[in-house]
DSSP file (Angstrom, degrees, kcal/mol; ACC not computed):
  #  RESIDUE AA STRUCTURE BP1 BP2  ACC     N-H-->O    O-->H-N    N-H-->O    O-->H-N    TCO  KAPPA ALPHA  PHI   PSI    X-CA   Y-CA   Z-CA
    1    1 A M              0   0    0      0, 0.0     2,-0.1     0, 0.0    34,-0.0   0.000 360.0 360.0 360.0 134.9  165.1  313.1  139.1
    2    2 A N     >  -     0   0    0      1,-0.1     4,-2.3    35,-0.0     5,-0.2  -0.413 360.0-111.0 -80.4 162.9  165.4  309.4  138.6
    3    3 A Y  H  > S+     0   0    0      1,-0.2     4,-3.1     2,-0.2     5,-0.2   0.874 114.3  54.4 -63.1 -39.8  162.6  307.0  139.3
    4    4 A K  H  > S+     0   0    0      1,-0.2     4,-2.5     2,-0.2    -1,-0.2   0.922 110.5  46.3 -62.4 -43.6  164.2  305.3  142.3
    5    5 A D  H  > S+     0   0    0      2,-0.2     4,-2.2     1,-0.2    -1,-0.2   0.921 113.2  50.7 -62.7 -44.0  164.8  308.7  144.0
    6    6 A F  H  X S+     0   0    0     -4,-2.3     4,-2.3     1,-0.2    -2,-0.2   0.947 112.0  46.2 -57.4 -50.3  161.2  309.7  143.2
    7    7 A Q  H  X S+     0   0    0     -4,-3.1     4,-2.9     1,-0.2    -1,-0.2   0.887 110.8  52.7 -64.0 -39.5  159.7  306.5  144.6
    8    8 A N  H  X S+     0   0    0     -4,-2.5     4,-2.3    -5,-0.2    -1,-0.2   0.898 110.8  47.6 -61.7 -40.3  161.9  306.7  147.8
    9    9 A R  H  X S+     0   0    0     -4,-2.2     4,-2.3     2,-0.2    -2,-0.2   0.883 112.5  48.3 -70.5 -37.8  160.7  310.3  148.4
   10   10 A V  H  X S+     0   0    0     -4,-2.3     4,-2.5     2,-0.2    -2,-0.2   0.934 112.2  49.8 -64.3 -45.6  157.0  309.3  147.8
   11   11 A D  H  X S+     0   0    0     -4,-2.9     4,-2.7     1,-0.2    -2,-0.2   0.904 110.3  50.6 -60.0 -41.8  157.4  306.3  150.1
   12   12 A Y  H  X S+     0   0    0     -4,-2.3     4,-2.6     2,-0.2    -1,-0.2   0.939 110.9  48.2 -62.0 -47.6  159.0  308.6  152.8
   13   13 A G  H  X S+     0   0    0     -4,-2.3     4,-2.2     1,-0.2    -2,-0.2   0.898 112.9  48.8 -59.3 -41.2  156.1  311.1  152.6
   14   14 A T  H  X S+     0   0    0     -4,-2.5     4,-2.8     2,-0.2    -1,-0.2   0.910 110.8  50.0 -66.0 -43.0  153.6  308.2  152.8
   15   15 A Q  H  X S+     0   0    0     -4,-2.7     4,-1.9     2,-0.2     6,-0.2   0.904 110.9  49.6 -62.4 -41.3  155.4  306.7  155.8
   16   16 A M  H  <>S+     0   0    0     -4,-2.6     5,-2.4     2,-0.2     4,-0.4   0.910 111.6  48.9 -64.3 -41.6  155.4  310.1  157.6
   17   17 A F  H ><5S+     0   0    0     -4,-2.2     3,-1.5     1,-0.2    -2,-0.2   0.946 111.5  48.8 -61.3 -48.4  151.7  310.6  156.8
   18   18 A D  H 3<5S+     0   0    0     -4,-2.8    -1,-0.2     1,-0.3    -2,-0.2   0.816 109.9  52.6 -62.4 -30.6  150.9  307.1  158.2
   19   19 A A  T 3<5S-     0   0    0     -4,-1.9    -1,-0.3    -5,-0.2    -2,-0.2   0.495 119.2-111.2 -83.3  -3.6  153.0  307.8  161.3
   20   20 A G  T < 5S+     0   0    0     -3,-1.5     2,-1.6    -4,-0.4     3,-0.2   0.529  78.3 131.9  86.7   5.1  151.0  311.0  161.9
   21   21 A N     >< +     0   0    0     -5,-2.4     4,-2.0    -6,-0.2     5,-0.2  -0.600  24.6 166.3 -89.5  77.1  154.0  313.3  161.1
   22   22 A L  H  >  +     0   0    0     -2,-1.6     4,-2.7     1,-0.2    -1,-0.2   0.821  68.0  57.2 -66.9 -33.1  151.9  315.5  158.8
   23   23 A Q  H  > S+     0   0    0     -3,-0.2     4,-2.3     2,-0.2    -1,-0.2   0.930 109.0  45.5 -64.4 -44.6  154.5  318.3  158.7
   24   24 A A  H  > S+     0   0    0      2,-0.2     4,-2.3     1,-0.2    -2,-0.2   0.898 114.0  49.6 -65.2 -39.6  157.2  316.0  157.4
   25   25 A A  H  X S+     0   0    0     -4,-2.0     4,-2.6     2,-0.2     5,-0.3   0.922 110.1  51.3 -63.3 -43.7  154.8  314.4  154.9
   26   26 A L  H  X S+     0   0    0     -4,-2.7     4,-2.5     1,-0.2     5,-0.2   0.914 111.1  47.6 -59.2 -45.0  153.8  317.9  153.7
   27   27 A E  H  X S+     0   0    0     -4,-2.3     4,-2.2     2,-0.2    -1,-0.2   0.900 111.8  50.5 -64.2 -41.3  157.4  318.9  153.2
   28   28 A A  H  X S+     0   0    0     -4,-2.3     4,-1.3     2,-0.2    -2,-0.2   0.940 115.3  41.1 -63.8 -47.4  158.2  315.7  151.3
   29   29 A F  H  X S+     0   0    0     -4,-2.6     4,-2.0     1,-0.2    -2,-0.2   0.876 114.0  52.6 -71.0 -36.7  155.2  316.0  148.9
   30   30 A T  H  X S+     0   0    0     -4,-2.5     4,-1.8    -5,-0.3    -1,-0.2   0.898 106.3  53.6 -65.6 -39.5  155.7  319.8  148.4
   31   31 A S  H  < S+     0   0    0     -4,-2.2    -1,-0.2     1,-0.2    -2,-0.2   0.859 108.2  51.1 -64.3 -32.7  159.4  319.3  147.5
   32   32 A L  H ><>S+     0   0    0     -4,-1.3     3,-1.5     1,-0.2     5,-0.5   0.895 106.2  53.6 -69.8 -39.2  158.3  316.8  144.9
   33   33 A V  H 3<5S+     0   0    0     -4,-2.0    -2,-0.2     1,-0.3    -1,-0.2   0.870 110.8  48.3 -60.5 -35.0  155.7  319.3  143.4
   34   34 A N  T 3<5S+     0   0    0     -4,-1.8    -1,-0.3    -5,-0.1    -2,-0.2   0.329 102.1  84.7 -88.3   7.8  158.6  321.8  143.2
   35   35 A S  T < 5S-     0   0    0     -3,-1.5    -3,-0.1    -5,-0.1     7,-0.0  -0.180  96.8 -90.7 -97.5-167.3  160.9  319.2  141.5
   36   36 A D  T   5S+     0   0    0     -2,-0.1     3,-0.1     6,-0.0    -3,-0.1   0.091  77.9 127.4 -96.4  23.0  161.3  318.2  137.8
   37   37 A I      < -     0   0    0     -5,-0.5   -35,-0.0     1,-0.1     5,-0.0  -0.252  69.8 -78.3 -73.6 168.9  158.8  315.3  137.9
   38   38 A S     >  -     0   0    0      1,-0.1     4,-2.6     4,-0.0     5,-0.2  -0.202  36.8-113.9 -66.0 157.4  156.0  315.1  135.4
   39   39 A D  H  > S+     0   0    0      1,-0.2     4,-2.4     2,-0.2     5,-0.1   0.863 117.4  54.2 -59.0 -36.7  152.9  317.2  135.7
   40   40 A L  H  > S+     0   0    0      2,-0.2     4,-1.7     1,-0.2    -1,-0.2   0.887 109.8  46.0 -68.9 -37.2  150.8  314.1  136.3
   41   41 A D  H  > S+     0   0    0      2,-0.2     4,-2.1     1,-0.2    -2,-0.2   0.885 111.6  52.6 -69.6 -37.4  153.0  313.0  139.2
   42   42 A K  H  X S+     0   0    0     -4,-2.6     4,-2.3     1,-0.2    -2,-0.2   0.900 106.2  54.5 -61.5 -39.4  152.9  316.6  140.5
   43   43 A S  H  X S+     0   0    0     -4,-2.4     4,-1.9     1,-0.2    -1,-0.2   0.914 107.3  49.9 -60.1 -43.2  149.1  316.4  140.3
   44   44 A S  H  X S+     0   0    0     -4,-1.7     4,-1.9     1,-0.2    -1,-0.2   0.889 109.8  50.7 -62.8 -39.0  149.2  313.2  142.4
   45   45 A M  H  X S+     0   0    0     -4,-2.1     4,-2.3     1,-0.2    -1,-0.2   0.879 106.9  54.6 -66.8 -36.7  151.5  314.9  145.0
   46   46 A C  H  X S+     0   0    0     -4,-2.3     4,-2.5     2,-0.2    -1,-0.2   0.886 105.9  52.6 -62.3 -38.4  149.0  317.9  145.1
   47   47 A L  H  X S+     0   0    0     -4,-1.9     4,-2.1     2,-0.2    -1,-0.2   0.916 108.4  50.4 -62.4 -42.2  146.2  315.4  145.9
   48   48 A N  H  X S+     0   0    0     -4,-1.9     4,-1.9     1,-0.2    -2,-0.2   0.918 110.8  49.0 -60.3 -42.9  148.4  314.0  148.8
   49   49 A I  H  X S+     0   0    0     -4,-2.3     4,-2.5     1,-0.2    -2,-0.2   0.895 108.0  54.2 -64.7 -40.3  148.9  317.6  150.0
   50   50 A A  H  X S+     0   0    0     -4,-2.5     4,-2.2     1,-0.2    -1,-0.2   0.913 107.6  50.7 -59.4 -42.7  145.2  318.3  149.8
   51   51 A V  H  X S+     0   0    0     -4,-2.1     4,-2.5     2,-0.2    -1,-0.2   0.901 109.1  51.5 -62.7 -40.8  144.5  315.3  152.0
   52   52 A I  H  X S+     0   0    0     -4,-1.9     4,-2.0     1,-0.2    -2,-0.2   0.936 110.0  48.2 -62.2 -46.3  147.0  316.4  154.6
   53   53 A Y  H  <>S+     0   0    0     -4,-2.5     5,-2.9     1,-0.2     4,-0.4   0.861 110.1  52.7 -64.9 -33.5  145.4  319.9  154.8
   54   54 A D  H ><5S+     0   0    0     -4,-2.2     3,-1.4     3,-0.2    -1,-0.2   0.940 109.0  49.3 -62.8 -45.3  142.0  318.3  155.1
   55   55 A K  H 3<5S+     0   0    0     -4,-2.5    -2,-0.2     1,-0.3    -1,-0.2   0.831 109.6  52.1 -63.0 -31.9  143.4  316.2  158.0
   56   56 A L  T 3<5S-     0   0    0     -4,-2.0    -1,-0.3    -5,-0.2    -2,-0.2   0.529 117.6-116.0 -80.4  -6.0  144.8  319.4  159.5
   57   57 A G  T < 5S+     0   0    0     -3,-1.4     2,-1.0    -4,-0.4    -3,-0.2   0.692  71.4 136.6  81.0  19.0  141.4  321.0  159.2
   58   58 A N     >< +     0   0    0     -5,-2.9     4,-2.3     1,-0.2    -1,-0.2  -0.737  23.8 174.2-102.7  86.2  142.5  323.7  156.8
   59   59 A L  H  > S+     0   0    0     -2,-1.0     4,-2.7     1,-0.2     5,-0.2   0.877  75.0  55.0 -59.3 -42.5  139.7  323.7  154.2
   60   60 A S  H  > S+     0   0    0      1,-0.2     4,-2.1     2,-0.2    -1,-0.2   0.941 113.2  39.4 -60.8 -50.8  141.0  326.7  152.3
   61   61 A L  H  > S+     0   0    0      2,-0.2     4,-2.3     1,-0.2    -1,-0.2   0.855 112.8  58.0 -69.1 -33.8  144.4  325.2  151.6
   62   62 A C  H  X S+     0   0    0     -4,-2.3     4,-2.0    -9,-0.2    -2,-0.2   0.962 110.3  42.2 -58.1 -52.1  142.9  321.8  151.0
   63   63 A L  H  X S+     0   0    0     -4,-2.7     4,-2.6     1,-0.2    -2,-0.2   0.885 110.5  57.7 -63.5 -38.9  140.7  323.1  148.2
   64   64 A E  H  X S+     0   0    0     -4,-2.1     4,-1.9    -5,-0.2    -1,-0.2   0.915 108.9  45.1 -57.5 -43.9  143.6  325.2  146.9
   65   65 A W  H  X S+     0   0    0     -4,-2.3     4,-2.1     2,-0.2    -1,-0.2   0.843 109.8  54.3 -73.0 -32.9  145.8  322.0  146.5
   66   66 A Y  H  X S+     0   0    0     -4,-2.0     4,-2.2    -5,-0.2    -2,-0.2   0.942 110.2  47.8 -60.9 -45.4  142.9  320.1  144.9
   67   67 A Y  H  X S+     0   0    0     -4,-2.6     4,-2.3     1,-0.2    -2,-0.2   0.860 108.9  53.5 -65.7 -34.8  142.5  322.9  142.3
   68   68 A K  H  X S+     0   0    0     -4,-1.9     4,-2.0     2,-0.2    -1,-0.2   0.915 108.1  51.1 -62.6 -42.0  146.3  322.8  141.7
   69   69 A A  H  X S+     0   0    0     -4,-2.1     4,-1.7     1,-0.2    -2,-0.2   0.919 109.8  50.0 -60.6 -43.3  146.1  319.1  141.0
   70   70 A V  H  X S+     0   0    0     -4,-2.2     4,-2.2     1,-0.2    -2,-0.2   0.929 109.8  50.3 -60.9 -46.2  143.2  319.7  138.6
   71   71 A Q  H  < S+     0   0    0     -4,-2.3    -1,-0.2     1,-0.2    -2,-0.2   0.847 109.6  51.4 -64.1 -34.0  145.2  322.4  136.7
   72   72 A L  H  < S+     0   0    0     -4,-2.0    -1,-0.2     1,-0.2    -2,-0.2   0.842 116.1  39.3 -71.7 -32.9  148.3  320.1  136.4
   73   73 A E  H ><>S+     0   0    0     -4,-1.7     3,-1.7    -3,-0.2     5,-1.2   0.765  96.3  80.1 -89.1 -24.9  146.3  317.2  134.9
   74   74 A K  G ><5S+     0   0    0     -4,-2.2     3,-2.3     1,-0.3    -1,-0.1   0.874  87.4  54.9 -53.2 -47.0  143.9  319.1  132.6
   75   75 A P  G 3 5S+     0   0    0      0, 0.0    -1,-0.3     0, 0.0    -2,-0.1   0.715 107.5  53.4 -62.1 -15.8  146.4  319.7  129.7
   76   76 A H  G < 5S-     0   0    0     -3,-1.7    -2,-0.2    -4,-0.1     3,-0.1   0.261 114.5-116.7-101.4  10.3  146.9  315.9  129.6
   77   77 A C  T < 5 +     0   0    0     -3,-2.3     2,-0.3     1,-0.2    -3,-0.2   0.885  67.4 141.6  56.0  42.9  143.2  315.2  129.4
   78   78 A R      < -     0   0    0     -5,-1.2    -1,-0.2    -8,-0.1    -2,-0.1  -0.815  35.0-172.0-112.4 156.6  143.1  313.4  132.7
   79   79 A F     >  +     0   0    0     -2,-0.3     4,-2.2    -3,-0.1     5,-0.2   0.308  52.1 106.1-134.0   7.1  140.3  313.5  135.2
   80   80 A E  H  > S+     0   0    0      1,-0.2     4,-2.4     2,-0.2     5,-0.2   0.934  86.2  45.9 -58.7 -49.6  141.5  311.8  138.4
   81   81 A A  H  > S+     0   0    0      1,-0.2     4,-2.8     2,-0.2    -1,-0.2   0.875 111.2  53.5 -63.8 -36.9  142.0  315.0  140.4
   82   82 A Q  H  > S+     0   0    0      2,-0.2     4,-2.4     1,-0.2    -1,-0.2   0.891 109.6  47.9 -66.0 -38.1  138.6  316.4  139.2
   83   83 A E  H  X S+     0   0    0     -4,-2.2     4,-2.2     2,-0.2    -2,-0.2   0.907 112.5  48.6 -69.0 -40.3  136.9  313.2  140.4
   84   84 A Y  H  X S+     0   0    0     -4,-2.4     4,-2.5     2,-0.2    -2,-0.2   0.918 112.0  49.6 -63.2 -42.1  138.7  313.4  143.8
   85   85 A L  H  X S+     0   0    0     -4,-2.8     4,-2.9     2,-0.2    -2,-0.2   0.915 109.4  51.7 -62.4 -42.7  137.7  317.1  144.1
   86   86 A A  H  X S+     0   0    0     -4,-2.4     4,-1.9     1,-0.2    -1,-0.2   0.907 110.2  49.2 -60.7 -41.6  134.1  316.3  143.2
   87   87 A T  H  X S+     0   0    0     -4,-2.2     4,-2.1     2,-0.2    -1,-0.2   0.918 112.3  48.2 -62.6 -43.6  134.1  313.6  145.9
   88   88 A Y  H  X S+     0   0    0     -4,-2.5     4,-2.0     2,-0.2    -2,-0.2   0.914 108.3  53.7 -64.9 -42.7  135.6  316.0  148.4
   89   89 A L  H  <>S+     0   0    0     -4,-2.9     5,-2.8     1,-0.2    -1,-0.2   0.891 109.2  49.5 -59.3 -39.2  133.1  318.8  147.6
   90   90 A K  H ><5S+     0   0    0     -4,-1.9     3,-1.6     3,-0.2    -1,-0.2   0.924 108.7  53.2 -63.9 -43.2  130.3  316.3  148.2
   91   91 A Q  H 3<5S+     0   0    0     -4,-2.1    -2,-0.2     1,-0.3    -1,-0.2   0.831 107.2  50.9 -62.3 -33.1  131.8  315.4  151.6
   92   92 A I  T 3<5S-     0   0    0     -4,-2.0    -1,-0.3    -5,-0.1    -2,-0.2   0.125 125.6-100.7 -95.2  22.9  132.0  319.0  152.7
   93   93 A N  T < 5S+     0   0    0     -3,-1.6    -3,-0.2    -5,-0.1    -2,-0.1   0.876  88.9 121.0  65.4  42.3  128.3  319.5  151.8
   94   94 A K     >< +     0   0    0     -5,-2.8     4,-2.0    -6,-0.1     3,-0.3  -0.458  22.0 151.5-125.6  59.0  128.8  321.2  148.4
   95   95 A P  H  >  +     0   0    0      0, 0.0     4,-2.7     0, 0.0     5,-0.2   0.816  68.9  57.1 -64.6 -30.6  126.9  318.7  146.2
   96   96 A R  H  > S+     0   0    0      2,-0.2     4,-2.3     1,-0.2     5,-0.1   0.905 108.6  46.3 -67.7 -39.5  125.9  321.3  143.6
   97   97 A E  H  > S+     0   0    0     -3,-0.3     4,-2.2     2,-0.2    -1,-0.2   0.899 113.0  50.9 -65.9 -39.7  129.6  322.3  143.0
   98   98 A S  H  X S+     0   0    0     -4,-2.0     4,-2.5     2,-0.2    -2,-0.2   0.926 110.2  49.2 -61.4 -45.8  130.4  318.6  142.8
   99   99 A L  H  X S+     0   0    0     -4,-2.7     4,-2.6     1,-0.2     5,-0.2   0.920 109.6  51.2 -60.7 -46.1  127.7  318.1  140.3
  100  100 A K  H  X S+     0   0    0     -4,-2.3     4,-1.7     1,-0.2    -1,-0.2   0.906 111.3  48.5 -59.0 -43.2  128.8  321.0  138.2
  101  101 A L  H  X S+     0   0    0     -4,-2.2     4,-1.9     1,-0.2    -2,-0.2   0.930 112.3  47.4 -64.2 -46.3  132.4  319.6  138.1
  102  102 A L  H  X S+     0   0    0     -4,-2.5     4,-2.7     1,-0.2    -2,-0.2   0.869 108.7  54.9 -66.1 -35.5  131.3  316.1  137.2
  103  103 A E  H  X S+     0   0    0     -4,-2.6     4,-1.3     1,-0.2    -1,-0.2   0.876 108.2  49.3 -64.8 -35.5  129.0  317.4  134.4
  104  104 A S  H  < S+     0   0    0     -4,-1.7     4,-0.4    -5,-0.2    -2,-0.2   0.872 110.7  50.4 -70.2 -35.4  132.0  319.3  132.9
  105  105 A V  H >< S+     0   0    0     -4,-1.9     3,-1.7     1,-0.2    -2,-0.2   0.935 108.1  52.7 -64.0 -45.4  134.1  316.1  133.2
  106  106 A L  H 3< S+     0   0    0     -4,-2.7    -1,-0.2     1,-0.3    -2,-0.2   0.803 100.4  62.7 -61.9 -29.4  131.4  314.1  131.4
  107  107 A A  T 3< S+     0   0    0     -4,-1.3    -1,-0.3    -5,-0.2    -2,-0.2   0.624  82.3 106.6 -71.7 -12.1  131.3  316.6  128.6
  108  108 A S    X   -     0   0    0     -3,-1.7     3,-0.5    -4,-0.4    -3,-0.0  -0.381  65.1-147.9 -69.5 144.7  134.9  315.8  127.7
  109  109 A T  T 3  S+     0   0    0      1,-0.2    -1,-0.1    -2,-0.1    -3,-0.1   0.380  89.6  73.6 -88.3   3.7  135.6  313.7  124.6
  110  110 A H  T 3   +     0   0    0      2,-0.0     2,-0.2   -32,-0.0    -1,-0.2   0.360  68.5 110.1-102.0   5.1  138.6  312.1  126.3
  111  111 A L    <   -     0   0    0     -3,-0.5     2,-0.1    -6,-0.1   -33,-0.0  -0.556  65.9-126.8 -80.5 143.9  136.8  309.8  128.7
  112  112 A T     >  -     0   0    0     -2,-0.2     4,-2.3     1,-0.1     5,-0.2  -0.406  31.0-105.9 -75.5 166.0  136.8  306.0  128.2
  113  113 A E  H  > S+     0   0    0      1,-0.2     4,-2.0     2,-0.2     5,-0.1   0.896 123.0  51.8 -61.9 -39.2  133.4  304.3  128.2
  114  114 A A  H  > S+     0   0    0      1,-0.2     4,-2.2     2,-0.2    -1,-0.2   0.897 109.0  50.4 -64.5 -39.6  134.1  302.9  131.7
  115  115 A E  H  > S+     0   0    0      1,-0.2     4,-2.8     2,-0.2     5,-0.2   0.902 107.6  54.0 -64.4 -40.0  134.9  306.4  132.9
  116  116 A K  H  X S+     0   0    0     -4,-2.3     4,-2.8     1,-0.2    -2,-0.2   0.917 108.5  49.2 -59.2 -43.7  131.7  307.7  131.4
  117  117 A V  H  X S+     0   0    0     -4,-2.0     4,-2.4     2,-0.2    -1,-0.2   0.942 112.8  47.0 -61.5 -47.9  129.6  305.1  133.2
  118  118 A R  H  X S+     0   0    0     -4,-2.2     4,-2.1     1,-0.2    -2,-0.2   0.920 114.3  46.4 -61.1 -45.4  131.3  305.9  136.6
  119  119 A V  H  X S+     0   0    0     -4,-2.8     4,-2.4     2,-0.2    -1,-0.2   0.912 111.6  51.4 -66.0 -42.3  130.9  309.6  136.2
  120  120 A R  H  X S+     0   0    0     -4,-2.8     4,-2.7    -5,-0.2    -1,-0.2   0.917 109.3  51.0 -60.2 -42.5  127.2  309.2  135.1
  121  121 A E  H  X S+     0   0    0     -4,-2.4     4,-2.2     1,-0.2    -1,-0.2   0.913 111.1  48.0 -61.4 -42.3  126.5  307.1  138.2
  122  122 A N  H  X S+     0   0    0     -4,-2.1     4,-2.1     2,-0.2    -1,-0.2   0.881 111.1  51.3 -65.7 -37.8  128.1  309.7  140.4
  123  123 A I  H  X S+     0   0    0     -4,-2.4     4,-2.4     2,-0.2    -2,-0.2   0.936 110.5  48.1 -63.7 -46.5  126.1  312.5  138.7
  124  124 A E  H  X S+     0   0    0     -4,-2.7     4,-2.1     1,-0.2    -2,-0.2   0.903 110.6  51.8 -62.4 -40.9  122.8  310.5  139.2
  125  125 A S  H  X S+     0   0    0     -4,-2.2     4,-2.2     1,-0.2    -1,-0.2   0.905 110.6  48.3 -61.4 -42.2  123.7  309.9  142.9
  126  126 A L  H  X S+     0   0    0     -4,-2.1     4,-3.0     2,-0.2     5,-0.2   0.897 108.6  53.6 -65.6 -40.4  124.4  313.6  143.4
  127  127 A K  H  X S+     0   0    0     -4,-2.4     4,-2.1     2,-0.2    -2,-0.2   0.904 109.1  49.2 -61.9 -40.7  121.1  314.6  141.7
  128  128 A V  H  X S+     0   0    0     -4,-2.1     4,-0.5     2,-0.2    -1,-0.2   0.938 113.4  46.8 -62.0 -46.5  119.2  312.3  144.1
  129  129 A E  H >< S+     0   0    0     -4,-2.2     3,-0.9     1,-0.2    -2,-0.2   0.915 112.7  48.8 -62.6 -44.0  121.0  313.8  147.1
  130  130 A I  H 3< S+     0   0    0     -4,-3.0    -1,-0.2     1,-0.2    -2,-0.2   0.871 115.0  44.5 -64.5 -37.1  120.4  317.4  145.9
  131  131 A N  H 3< S+     0   0    0     -4,-2.1    -1,-0.2    -5,-0.2    -2,-0.2   0.410  83.1 120.4 -91.0   2.3  116.7  316.8  145.3
  132  132 A K    <<  -     0   0    0     -3,-0.9     2,-0.1    -4,-0.5    -3,-0.0  -0.499  68.7-118.2 -68.3 128.8  116.0  314.8  148.5
  133  133 A P        -     0   0    0      0, 0.0     2,-0.6     0, 0.0    -1,-0.1  -0.379  19.7-137.0 -68.1 147.5  113.4  316.6  150.6
  134  134 A V        -     0   0    0     -2,-0.1     2,-0.5     2,-0.0     0, 0.0  -0.926  16.6-157.2-107.0 122.0  114.5  317.9  154.0
  135  135 A Y        -     0   0    0     -2,-0.6     2,-0.4     2,-0.0     0, 0.0  -0.839  10.1-175.0-102.3 134.3  112.0  317.3  156.7
  136  136 A R        -     0   0    0     -2,-0.5     6,-0.0     4,-0.0    -2,-0.0  -0.978  25.7-120.5-126.4 141.1  111.9  319.4  159.9
  137  137 A R    >   -     0   0    0     -2,-0.4     3,-2.0     4,-0.1     2,-0.1  -0.605  35.4-109.0 -76.1 134.8  109.8  318.9  162.9
  138  138 A P  T 3  S+     0   0    0      0, 0.0    -1,-0.1     0, 0.0     0, 0.0  -0.453 105.7  12.8 -62.0 134.2  107.6  321.9  163.7
  139  139 A G  T 3  S+     0   0    0      1,-0.2     3,-0.1    -2,-0.1    -2,-0.0   0.509 100.1 133.1  77.9   3.7  109.0  323.6  166.9
  140  140 A G    <   -     0   0    0     -3,-2.0    -1,-0.2     1,-0.2     3,-0.1  -0.218  68.5 -67.7 -79.0 175.1  112.2  321.6  166.6
  141  141 A P        -     0   0    0      0, 0.0    -1,-0.2     0, 0.0    -4,-0.1  -0.303  57.3-106.5 -63.7 146.2  115.7  323.1  167.0
  142  142 A E    >   -     0   0    0      1,-0.1     3,-1.8    -3,-0.1     2,-0.1  -0.364  45.0 -88.0 -69.5 152.6  116.8  325.4  164.2
  143  143 A E  T 3  S+     0   0    0      1,-0.2    -1,-0.1    -3,-0.1     3,-0.1  -0.379 113.5  22.6 -62.1 136.0  119.3  324.2  161.8
  144  144 A G  T 3  S+     0   0    0      1,-0.3    -1,-0.2    -3,-0.1     2,-0.2   0.362  98.8 109.6  89.6  -6.0  122.9  324.8  163.0
  145  145 A S    <         0   0    0     -3,-1.8    -1,-0.3     1,-0.1     0, 0.0  -0.642 360.0 360.0 -97.7 160.5  122.0  325.1  166.7
  146  146 A G              0   0    0     -2,-0.2    -1,-0.1    -3,-0.1    -3,-0.0   0.428 360.0 360.0 148.4 360.0  122.9  322.6  169.3
């Protein structure tokens, strides 16, 4: 696929997403994943698909596409998808999984110094969140009720 065609298809998918036509956006990005574009571009399209599934409320497919993005970028020593996945895991109240993922990223010898700083800061933030005490009022409503 030539670059102009690739960019037009990405732009179309983005426009459909912005217009709220998530099905058309999903089809556009999925067709790109199944095309002959580079693994790194496929990884980016997988991230777009993950966001769409999150917006549709489908946690299972959202995570599946995040993990596909990670697998596509890993052989190229890239970490963008892993950082996005870690952020998403934190958002869905899975900070320990997020921490584990970021610690594995930090162990890589392929990070730039700036990336190391960013990942360390995110790790420290997660550790603070994980270790934050939870206070409950005696006789108050049980967690999860309401």
